[in-house]
N, C-alpha and C positions, 0 to 999 in steps of 0.2 A: 523548584516546581515550575513548570511551564504550561501555558494553555494556548490552544489554537482553535479558533472558530472558523469554519469553512462553509462556503456556499457551492453547491453543485448545479451547473446549468447545462442544458442541452439545446442546441440551436439558439442560444441566447436566452432561453426561458429557464427560470429557476425550477428545479425538480427535487432538490433535497438540501438539507443542512446537516452538518456534522460538527461535533465538538470533541476535542481530545485534551486530556490532562496527562502530562508526562513528568515523572519524578526520576531524577538521576542523583544517585548518592553512593559513594564508596564503590564505584565501578559497576554498579547495578542500575537497572532501569525498570520501571513499571509504567504501563500506559493503560488508561481507561478511556473509553469513548462512547458516544451515543450518536445515532443517526435517525433521521425521520424524513419522510417525503414531504414536499411542499408544492404549492401551486397546482398545476394541472395533474401532476403525478399523484397528489393526495386525493383528487377526485376519482381518478380511474382505478388506481391500485394502491391504497394507503399502505405504507411500509414503515416500520420502526424497529430499532434493534440496539444492541449493546455489544461492545467488543473490548477485550482485555488481552494484554500480553505482558510478559515479564521475562527478564533474563539478565545477562551480564555482558560486559565488554572484555574481550581478551585481545590485547594488542590493538590492532586496527579492526578486528572482527567483532561483529555483533552476534552474540550467542543466545538465542531464546531458550527459555525453560518451558514455557506453556503459552498457549494461545487458545482463546475461546471466542466464539461469536454466536449470538442468539438473535434471531429476528422473526418478525411476523409480517408476512406479505398477504394482505387481504385476510383470509381465514386460515392460511397455512403457516404453521410454525416450524422453523428449522433451527438446528444447532450444530455446531462443529467444535470438537475439542481435539487439539493436537498437543502432545507432550514430546519433549526433546531430551536427549541424553548425549553428552559429548559432542554437541553440534549436529547430531543426526536425529531424524524423526524416530521416536520410540513407539508411539501409538497414535492412531487416528480413530475418532469415533464421530460418525455422522448420524443424526436423528432427524427425520427417518433415514434409514440406510440408503446409500446411493443405488440407483437402478442401473443395470447393464444397458449399454447403448450400442447401436451398430457402429462398425468401423472405429471402435474404441482403441486408443493407444494406452495400454495398461501401465500403471506406475510400478516400477520395480524397486527392490530394496536399495539398489545402487543409486537410483534417482533421488533418494531421500537422504543422502549423505551431504553434510556441510550445506544445509539449506536454512532458510528463514521463513517465518510466516510473513504475510503482507504488511503487518503493522511494525514488527521488529525490523523488517527490511527497509522501512522508511527512515530509520536512524542510521546515519553514516558517520563514522569516526574518521577524522582526517586532521593532519597537521595544520592545514590552512584551507581557505575557501577554494583555492586553485587546485587542490588535490581531491575534491569531492567527486568530480567526473572521471571518466577514463577507467571504469571498473565494471565487472559483471556481477549483478546481484541475483542470487539463486533463490527463487521464491516457491513456496508450497502453501496452498490455502486449504488443504484438507481434501481436495479433489484434483486440481490441476497443478502440475509442476512446470514452471517456465523460468527462463532466464530473461533478465532485463539488462541489456548491454548499454551502459551509459557512455556516450561519446563525448568529444571535446566540448567545453563549455565557455560561456562568455559572462562576465560580471557586469553588474549595473547597480546604481543606487536605488534603494527602496525607501519609501516613506509611507507607512501604514499604521493603523491603530496598534500600539504596543511595540512597534519596532521601526527603527530608522537606522539604515546602514547598508552595507553591500550584500548582494545576493548573487548567486551564480545559476545560470540556466544550462542544463545538460540536454543534449539531444539523447534520445533513447530508441532502442530497437527491441521489439518483443520477439522472443524465440520460444515457441512451445516445445516442451520436452516430452511430457506424458500427461495422461489424465484428460484427454480431449478427443473429440471425434475427428479422425483424419479426413482431410478434404472439406471440412465444414467451411462455408463461405466466409463467415465472420472471422474465424481463426486465420484463414488464408489471407484475408485483407489485413488483419493486424500484423501478420508476419511479413507480408511482402509490400504493402502499400501505405500503411498507417504512418502518419507523422506524429511523433510523440516528443514532448518537451517537459522537463521537470525543473522547477526553480527551487533551490535550497537556500536557507538562511541559518545562521548559527543559533544554537540554544545557549545564550549567554556566553560564559567563558569556559564551558564544559569541554569544548573540542568536539562536540556532537552537532551535526547539521540535520535539519528536518525540512520537508517540503513545505513551501508556502503557495505554490501554484503548479498545476499540471494540466496539460491539454493533450487530448487524444482524438485523432480524426477517426471516424467510423464510416461505414458504407452509407449511412443515412444522415450524417452530420457530426459536428465536433462536440465533444464533452469537455467541460472545463471545471476544475476544482480550484477555487480561489480562496485564500485565507482572508477573512475580514478582520481578524484580530490575532496577533501572534506576540505573546508577552510572557515575561517572568512574573510569577505571583509572589 
Protein backbone atom coordinates (compact mmCIF):
# COMPACT_ATOMS: atom_id res chain seq x y z
CA UNK A 1 0.00 0.00 0.00
CA UNK A 2 1.37 3.39 -1.01
CA UNK A 3 0.29 6.94 -0.31
CA UNK A 4 0.96 10.18 -2.14
CA UNK A 5 -0.01 13.67 -0.98
CA UNK A 6 0.14 16.41 -3.62
CA UNK A 7 -0.15 20.17 -3.81
CA UNK A 8 -1.47 21.89 -6.94
CA UNK A 9 -0.30 25.41 -7.70
CA UNK A 10 -1.08 27.94 -10.41
CA UNK A 11 1.29 30.83 -11.04
CA UNK A 12 3.03 29.78 -7.84
CA UNK A 13 -0.14 30.07 -5.74
CA UNK A 14 -1.65 27.04 -4.01
CA UNK A 15 -5.06 26.20 -5.49
CA UNK A 16 -5.72 22.57 -4.49
CA UNK A 17 -4.50 19.58 -2.55
CA UNK A 18 -4.93 15.89 -3.34
CA UNK A 19 -4.18 12.59 -1.67
CA UNK A 20 -4.07 9.11 -3.21
CA UNK A 21 -3.76 5.65 -1.71
CA UNK A 22 -2.70 2.85 -4.05
CA UNK A 23 -2.86 -0.87 -3.29
CA UNK A 24 -0.98 -3.32 -5.52
CA UNK A 25 -1.37 -7.05 -4.90
CA UNK A 26 -1.36 -10.22 -7.04
CA UNK A 27 -1.16 -8.30 -10.31
CA UNK A 28 -4.08 -6.05 -9.44
CA UNK A 29 -4.35 -2.43 -8.33
CA UNK A 30 -6.88 -0.18 -6.66
CA UNK A 31 -6.59 3.58 -6.18
CA UNK A 32 -8.69 5.89 -4.06
CA UNK A 33 -8.18 9.60 -3.77
CA UNK A 34 -9.62 12.88 -2.63
CA UNK A 35 -9.14 16.47 -3.73
CA UNK A 36 -10.16 19.88 -2.46
CA UNK A 37 -9.51 23.47 -3.39
CA UNK A 38 -7.31 25.64 -1.18
CA UNK A 39 -6.19 29.24 -0.96
CA UNK A 40 -7.79 31.74 -3.32
CA UNK A 41 -9.53 28.96 -5.23
CA UNK A 42 -11.42 28.03 -2.06
CA UNK A 43 -12.71 31.59 -1.74
CA UNK A 44 -13.93 32.02 -5.32
CA UNK A 45 -15.13 28.54 -6.29
CA UNK A 46 -14.81 25.89 -3.54
CA UNK A 47 -14.41 22.40 -4.95
CA UNK A 48 -14.11 18.96 -3.38
CA UNK A 49 -14.30 15.45 -4.76
CA UNK A 50 -13.33 11.81 -4.65
CA UNK A 51 -11.90 9.49 -7.26
CA UNK A 52 -11.48 5.72 -7.56
CA UNK A 53 -10.04 3.29 -10.06
CA UNK A 54 -9.20 -0.39 -10.10
CA UNK A 55 -7.89 -2.94 -12.53
CA UNK A 56 -4.99 -5.25 -13.28
CA UNK A 57 -1.62 -5.42 -14.95
CA UNK A 58 -1.22 -7.54 -18.09
CA UNK A 59 2.41 -7.79 -19.11
CA UNK A 60 3.59 -4.17 -19.34
CA UNK A 61 0.05 -2.88 -19.86
CA UNK A 62 -2.27 -1.35 -17.27
CA UNK A 63 -5.84 -2.60 -17.74
CA UNK A 64 -8.51 -0.70 -15.77
CA UNK A 65 -11.82 -2.31 -14.81
CA UNK A 66 -13.67 0.71 -13.42
CA UNK A 67 -13.21 4.44 -12.86
CA UNK A 68 -15.41 6.87 -10.99
CA UNK A 69 -15.14 10.49 -9.99
CA UNK A 70 -17.59 12.57 -7.96
CA UNK A 71 -17.12 16.24 -7.21
CA UNK A 72 -18.92 19.36 -6.13
CA UNK A 73 -17.92 22.75 -7.54
CA UNK A 74 -19.74 25.55 -5.81
CA UNK A 75 -23.34 24.34 -5.82
CA UNK A 76 -22.96 22.05 -8.83
CA UNK A 77 -22.47 18.30 -8.35
CA UNK A 78 -21.10 16.09 -11.12
CA UNK A 79 -20.16 12.44 -11.45
CA UNK A 80 -18.58 10.20 -14.07
CA UNK A 81 -18.55 6.39 -14.22
CA UNK A 82 -16.56 4.44 -16.79
CA UNK A 83 -16.43 0.64 -16.94
CA UNK A 84 -14.01 -1.36 -19.06
CA UNK A 85 -13.99 -4.82 -20.61
CA UNK A 86 -11.01 -6.44 -22.29
CA UNK A 87 -9.07 -3.18 -22.21
CA UNK A 88 -11.83 -1.27 -24.00
CA UNK A 89 -14.49 1.08 -22.67
CA UNK A 90 -17.76 -0.78 -22.14
CA UNK A 91 -19.93 1.99 -20.70
CA UNK A 92 -19.80 5.67 -19.73
CA UNK A 93 -22.30 7.44 -17.50
CA UNK A 94 -22.11 11.18 -16.81
CA UNK A 95 -24.46 12.94 -14.38
CA UNK A 96 -25.73 15.38 -15.38
CA UNK A 97 -25.50 14.20 -19.01
CA UNK A 98 -23.02 16.01 -21.24
CA UNK A 99 -24.48 18.75 -23.41
CA UNK A 100 -23.82 19.02 -27.13
CA UNK A 101 -21.34 21.76 -27.98
CA UNK A 102 -20.50 23.50 -31.28
CA UNK A 103 -17.61 22.18 -33.39
CA UNK A 104 -17.56 19.02 -31.32
CA UNK A 105 -15.29 16.13 -32.34
CA UNK A 106 -17.39 13.07 -31.42
CA UNK A 107 -15.92 10.05 -29.67
CA UNK A 108 -16.27 6.90 -31.76
CA UNK A 109 -16.29 3.31 -30.58
CA UNK A 110 -12.88 2.78 -32.18
CA UNK A 111 -11.49 5.70 -30.12
CA UNK A 112 -12.31 3.75 -26.94
CA UNK A 113 -10.27 0.63 -27.64
CA UNK A 114 -7.14 -0.03 -25.56
CA UNK A 115 -7.49 3.08 -23.42
CA UNK A 116 -7.14 3.96 -19.74
CA UNK A 117 -8.80 6.39 -17.38
CA UNK A 118 -6.61 9.28 -16.12
CA UNK A 119 -5.85 7.62 -12.76
CA UNK A 120 -5.00 4.15 -14.07
CA UNK A 121 -2.91 5.84 -16.78
CA UNK A 122 -0.68 7.32 -14.08
CA UNK A 123 0.64 3.83 -13.18
CA UNK A 124 3.36 2.67 -15.55
CA UNK A 125 4.82 -0.82 -15.44
CA UNK A 126 8.43 -1.00 -16.63
CA UNK A 127 11.53 -3.15 -16.18
CA UNK A 128 13.55 -0.16 -15.00
CA UNK A 129 13.37 3.59 -14.45
CA UNK A 130 14.95 4.14 -17.85
CA UNK A 131 12.06 2.38 -19.61
CA UNK A 132 9.28 4.56 -18.17
CA UNK A 133 9.44 7.24 -20.88
CA UNK A 134 9.25 6.72 -24.64
CA UNK A 135 5.65 5.49 -24.86
CA UNK A 136 2.17 6.74 -25.74
CA UNK A 137 -0.48 6.68 -23.02
CA UNK A 138 -4.07 6.60 -24.34
CA UNK A 139 -6.44 8.33 -21.94
CA UNK A 140 -10.23 8.68 -21.70
CA UNK A 141 -11.86 10.62 -18.85
CA UNK A 142 -15.51 10.06 -19.68
CA UNK A 143 -15.64 12.93 -22.16
CA UNK A 144 -12.29 13.59 -23.83
CA UNK A 145 -10.11 11.01 -25.52
CA UNK A 146 -6.46 12.08 -25.82
CA UNK A 147 -2.97 10.67 -26.23
CA UNK A 148 -0.07 11.64 -24.00
CA UNK A 149 3.18 10.96 -25.80
CA UNK A 150 6.01 10.55 -23.29
CA UNK A 151 9.35 11.56 -24.81
CA UNK A 152 12.93 10.81 -23.71
CA UNK A 153 13.65 11.30 -20.03
CA UNK A 154 16.45 12.24 -17.66
CA UNK A 155 17.07 10.84 -14.16
CA UNK A 156 17.95 12.69 -10.99
CA UNK A 157 18.17 11.98 -7.24
CA UNK A 158 15.16 12.94 -5.11
CA UNK A 159 14.96 13.40 -1.35
CA UNK A 160 11.44 14.08 -0.10
CA UNK A 161 9.14 12.99 2.70
CA UNK A 162 8.69 9.22 2.39
CA UNK A 163 11.03 8.70 -0.56
CA UNK A 164 14.74 9.02 -1.23
CA UNK A 165 16.11 7.70 -4.51
CA UNK A 166 16.18 8.15 -8.27
CA UNK A 167 13.34 9.58 -10.36
CA UNK A 168 12.95 10.18 -14.06
CA UNK A 169 11.43 13.20 -15.81
CA UNK A 170 9.72 12.61 -19.15
CA UNK A 171 8.81 15.31 -21.61
CA UNK A 172 5.24 14.92 -22.84
CA UNK A 173 3.09 15.99 -25.77
CA UNK A 174 -0.68 16.32 -25.57
CA UNK A 175 -2.57 15.05 -28.63
CA UNK A 176 -6.38 15.47 -28.59
CA UNK A 177 -8.22 12.65 -30.36
CA UNK A 178 -11.95 13.18 -29.72
CA UNK A 179 -14.41 14.59 -27.23
CA UNK A 180 -13.37 18.23 -27.54
CA UNK A 181 -14.25 21.41 -29.43
CA UNK A 182 -12.23 21.65 -32.62
CA UNK A 183 -10.30 24.90 -32.82
CA UNK A 184 -10.78 25.78 -29.15
CA UNK A 185 -7.91 28.06 -28.10
CA UNK A 186 -6.95 26.19 -24.94
CA UNK A 187 -6.88 22.84 -26.75
CA UNK A 188 -4.84 24.28 -29.61
CA UNK A 189 -2.37 25.73 -27.12
CA UNK A 190 -1.99 22.43 -25.26
CA UNK A 191 -1.55 20.61 -28.55
CA UNK A 192 0.91 22.93 -30.27
CA UNK A 193 2.68 25.08 -27.70
CA UNK A 194 2.40 23.67 -24.18
CA UNK A 195 5.50 22.47 -22.37
CA UNK A 196 4.68 19.40 -20.29
CA UNK A 197 6.96 17.38 -18.04
CA UNK A 198 6.13 14.47 -15.72
CA UNK A 199 8.47 13.01 -13.10
CA UNK A 200 8.04 9.37 -12.07
CA UNK A 201 9.35 7.42 -9.07
CA UNK A 202 9.03 3.70 -8.21
CA UNK A 203 6.34 2.29 -5.94
CA UNK A 204 8.69 0.19 -3.80
CA UNK A 205 9.80 -3.02 -5.51
CA UNK A 206 6.56 -3.56 -7.45
CA UNK A 207 7.97 -2.58 -10.85
CA UNK A 208 5.28 0.12 -11.02
CA UNK A 209 6.10 3.82 -11.38
CA UNK A 210 3.87 6.75 -10.45
CA UNK A 211 4.12 10.54 -10.90
CA UNK A 212 5.60 12.70 -8.16
CA UNK A 213 5.65 15.98 -10.11
CA UNK A 214 4.01 17.35 -13.26
CA UNK A 215 4.15 20.77 -14.87
CA UNK A 216 1.97 22.09 -17.68
CA UNK A 217 2.23 25.49 -19.31
CA UNK A 218 -1.08 27.14 -20.22
CA UNK A 219 -2.07 30.34 -21.99
CA UNK A 220 -2.29 32.20 -18.69
CA UNK A 221 0.47 30.56 -16.67
CA UNK A 222 2.01 27.29 -15.44
CA UNK A 223 0.21 24.63 -13.41
CA UNK A 224 2.33 22.41 -11.14
CA UNK A 225 1.38 19.26 -9.25
CA UNK A 226 4.04 18.39 -6.67
CA UNK A 227 4.14 15.45 -4.27
CA UNK A 228 4.68 16.53 -0.66
CA UNK A 229 4.79 12.95 0.60
CA UNK A 230 5.32 9.71 -1.34
CA UNK A 231 5.68 6.59 0.77
CA UNK A 232 4.89 2.94 1.43
CA UNK A 233 2.49 2.36 4.34
